[in-house]
C-alpha positions in Angstrom: 6.5 7.2 -20.2 8.8 4.1 -20.1 11.1 3.3 -17.3 11.6 7.1 -16.3 9.4 9.8 -15.7 6.4 10.2 -13.6 4.6 7.0 -12.3 1.3 6.5 -14.2 -2.0 6.4 -12.2 -3.6 3.3 -11.3 -6.2 2.0 -13.9 -9.2 3.0 -11.9 -7.8 6.5 -11.6 -7.4 7.0 -15.0 -9.8 8.5 -17.7 -8.9 8.0 -21.4 -10.8 7.8 -24.7 -7.9 6.6 -26.7 -6.2 3.1 -26.3 -2.9 3.2 -24.3 0.4 2.5 -26.3 2.6 -0.1 -25.2 2.2 -3.5 -23.5 -1.2 -4.4 -22.0 -1.8 -4.0 -18.3 -1.4 -7.2 -16.4 -3.4 -7.5 -13.4 -2.9 -9.9 -10.5 -4.4 -10.5 -7.0 -2.6 -9.0 -4.1 -1.5 -11.1 -1.2 0.4 -14.4 -1.3 0.2 -16.4 -4.5 -0.9 -20.0 -4.1 2.1 -21.6 -5.7 5.1 -20.1 -3.9 8.0 -22.5 -4.1 9.6 -23.6 -0.8 12.1 -21.0 -0.3 15.2 -21.0 1.8 14.8 -19.3 5.3 16.5 -16.0 5.8 19.9 -16.3 6.9 20.1 -16.0 10.8 22.9 -13.5 10.5 20.9 -11.0 8.5 19.6 -7.7 9.9 16.0 -7.9 11.1 14.9 -5.4 8.5 16.5 -7.6 5.8 14.8 -10.5 7.1 11.3 -8.8 7.2 11.8 -7.6 3.7 12.8 -10.8 2.3 10.0 -12.6 4.0 7.5 -10.0 2.9 8.2 -10.8 -0.7 6.7 -14.3 -0.3 3.5 -12.7 1.0 3.3 -10.0 -1.9 1.3 -10.3 -4.9 4.3 -9.8 -7.4 5.7 -13.2 -6.1 3.3 -14.9 -8.5 5.8 -13.6 -11.4 8.9 -14.8 -9.7 11.1 -17.5 -11.1 13.9 -19.2 -9.2 16.5 -16.5 -10.5 14.4 -13.8 -8.9 14.2 -15.5 -5.5 18.1 -15.7 -5.7 18.3 -12.1 -6.7 16.0 -11.4 -3.7 18.4 -13.3 -1.3 21.2 -11.2 -2.8 19.4 -8.0 -2.1 18.6 -9.1 1.5 22.4 -9.8 2.2 23.4 -6.5 0.7 20.7 -4.7 2.7 21.9 -6.6 5.8 25.5 -5.7 5.3 24.6 -2.0 4.7 22.4 -1.9 7.9 25.0 -3.6 10.0 27.8 -1.5 8.9 29.5 0.9 11.4 30.4 3.2 8.5 28.0 5.9 7.1 25.9 4.4 4.2 27.7 4.6 0.8 25.4 6.4 -1.8 26.6 3.9 -4.5 25.7 0.9 -2.4 22.3 2.4 -1.6 21.7 3.1 -5.3 22.7 -0.3 -6.3 20.3 -1.9 -3.6 17.4 0.3 -4.9 18.2 -0.8 -8.2 18.1 -4.5 -7.3 14.9 -4.0 -5.2 13.3 -2.0 -8.3 14.1 -5.0 -10.6 12.0 -7.2 -8.3 9.0 -4.8 -8.7 9.0 -4.3 -4.9 7.4 -0.8 -4.9 4.0 0.2 -6.7 5.9 2.7 -8.8 8.0 -0.1 -10.2 5.2 -2.3 -10.9 3.2 0.4 -12.7 6.1 1.2 -14.9 6.3 -2.6 -15.7 2.4 -2.3 -16.4 1.7 -4.7 -13.7 -1.0 -3.8 -11.2 -1.9 -5.6 -8.1 -5.8 -5.5 -7.1 -6.3 -3.7 -3.9 -8.3 -5.4 -1.2 -11.3 -3.6 0.3 -10.0 -1.2 3.1 -12.4 -2.8 5.7 -15.9 -3.2 6.7 -18.2 -0.8 4.8 -20.6 1.5 6.7 -24.2 1.2 6.0 -25.6 3.3 3.2 -27.2 6.5 4.1 -30.0 6.3 1.4 -32.8 6.8 3.8 -31.2 10.2 4.9 -30.6 11.1 1.3 -34.1 10.5 0.3 -35.3 12.4 3.3 -33.0 15.3 2.3 -34.4 15.2 -1.2 -38.0 15.3 0.1 -37.2 18.3 2.2 -35.7 20.0 -0.7 -32.2 20.3 0.7 
């Protein structure tokens, strides 16, 4: 599939009998990595959405793969996003496309990560309900 085309399914959703072509899938835990460097605080002049986006990268699983240049790219993207959001003019399509491209190179969406063959492990949704095995057994005995 490569960089274009439909986004592939998560590994637990796929059924295949043959070995996939291309690089191996890299799995990493979701959530903030243990060794995120001390990063500069967001610029106080940035738009609130740009600040939230920049800070969210520090708590994301893909941050485990970031180098100093990636964090510099994230600051650039946040600055670009802030200027776009604060502008009084209508959004320029080329600027939006450039911003999406920069954000994609930082693997900020699940689709971008899947195309790069990186998968973040999902945390359980929440408390699991008790199993209904006694009801299943009763149903089986009753013939239903």
